[in-house]
N, C-alpha and C positions, 0 to 999 in steps of 0.2 A: 504493500500500500504506500510505502514511502516514495517509491518511484512515480506513482500516479500523481502525487501531490506536486511533483516538480514539472509536470507536463503543462503546456499552455492549452488554451481552448482548441486551437486547430489540431494539435497533436492528439488530444483526447477524442475529438470528432473522428479523426482518421482511425484511431484505435477502435472506436465503437463501430465504425463502418466495417473494419476488418473482422471484428468479432461477430457481427451480424452475418457477413458473408460465410464465415466458418460455420456458424450455427445452421444457416440455411443449407449449405452443402452437406453437412452431417445428417440433417433430417431427410434430405432427398436421396442421397446416394451412399451414405455411410462411409465405408473404407475408401471408395473411389473419391469421395469428397475430401477426405484427409490427404490423399495423395495429390490431388489437384491443388489444394490449398498450400501444401508444403512446397510443391514445385514452383508455384507463383512467387513465393518469397525467397526461394533459393536460386531463381533464374535458371532452373533446370527444365529442359524440354524433354518430353517423352515421345518417342517415335514408335508407333504401333502400326503394323500392316497385317490385315486379315486377308487371306487369299483362299481361293478355291483349291482343294487338295491336289488336283491333277497337275497343277502348275509346278514347275521346278523352282526351288528356292533361289537359285542364282538369277533366273529370269525375273522373279518377283522382286528381288533386291534391285536389279537394274532398272526396272520400271518404277519402283518406289523412289529410287534416288533421283530419277528424272522428274518425277512429280514434285518431290520436295524442292528441287531446284527451281522448277517452273512456277509452282504455286506459292511457295513460301520463301524463295531465294536462299535456300539453305543447302550446304554440302554436308550430307550425313554419311558417317562411316557405317560399314556393315555391322559391326559389333554393337552399335547404338540402337539398331532397329530390332524390335521384338516382333518376330513373325509368328502369326497364329493361323492355323488351318481352320477354315470355317465352311462347312457344307452348305450353310443357309444362303450364302451370297450368290450362289448359282452363276458363276461366271468368273469375273476377273478379280479385282482387288478393292479393298477399302483402305485408305491411307489416313492415319490420324496423326495430328501434331497437337500434343496435349489433349485438349477436348475438341479441337476442330477436326472436322471430317471432310475428306474429299471422297465421295462415294463413286466408284468407277465400276460397279458391278452391273452385270446384264440385268439383274432383277430390278434395279432402279429404272433402267430404261424401259423394261417391260411394263412396269407399273405406270410409268408416265404415258406410254402409248395406250394403255387400257383406258385411260380417262377420257 
């Protein structure tokens, strides 16, 4: 409590805003919210790529690297990317940067065409 007394009004408002963000994330997505919140303040990016299992990992990495470069202007190393096989995407890949998604699956386009 001693540290709170030393903060000015702007710093207290920022702290309150961050606590509300943390509380909101925990309510909505629990552990995922903790990870997102911690990464925001540590300036750590998480790179996740979901892909259809028939695709080779080297191909997926090459495509994901090109997408990270084009969409986010980032050069990502292979060991930084977490690759996840996902039968549900029915096609190509989904590329995540933190909580941002670039959905490149055929299912997305199929659903868009259905409408």
